[in-house]
Each structure stands twice: as structure tokens, then as C-alpha cells.
C-alpha positions in Angstrom: 148.8 -242.5 107.7 148.8 -244.7 104.6 146.8 -242.1 102.6 149.3 -239.4 103.6 152.2 -241.6 102.5 150.6 -242.4 99.2 149.8 -238.7 98.6 153.5 -237.9 99.3 154.6 -240.6 96.9 152.3 -239.3 94.1 153.6 -235.8 94.7 157.3 -236.7 95.0 157.9 -240.1 93.4 161.6 -239.5 92.8 162.2 -238.4 96.4 160.2 -241.5 97.6 162.3 -243.9 95.6 165.5 -242.2 96.7 164.5 -242.6 100.4 163.6 -246.3 99.7 167.0 -246.8 98.1 168.8 -245.2 101.1 166.7 -247.4 103.5 167.7 -250.5 101.6 171.3 -249.6 101.7 171.1 -249.0 105.4 169.4 -252.4 105.8 172.1 -254.2 103.9 174.8 -252.4 105.9 173.0 -253.4 109.2 172.6 -257.1 108.0 176.2 -257.3 106.9 177.5 -255.9 110.2 175.2 -258.3 112.1 176.5 -261.2 110.0 180.1 -260.2 110.9 179.3 -260.0 114.6 177.4 -263.3 114.4 180.3 -265.2 112.7 182.8 -263.6 115.1 183.8 -266.2 117.8 182.6 -265.1 121.2 
């Protein structure tokens, strides 16, 4: 699987970076929502 991923990155570097950016944005959104739910008094 790694080889296929690296080949895809080499073929479409801009698309790969864009997907990474979107993944990071989703992760930050998830973490921020988790923090909100965590700090909320149960």
C-alpha cells in the first residue's frame, strides 16, 4: 500500500497536499469539538 501511496504522491503532489490540508482541518475541528464537550459540565 505504501508504494501505491508514494506513486500517487509523485504523480499528483498538489492533490496529495490538498488532501493532507483538508485532513488536518478535519482533525482540528474534531479536536476542538472534543475539547468543548470535555469542558462542558456533565
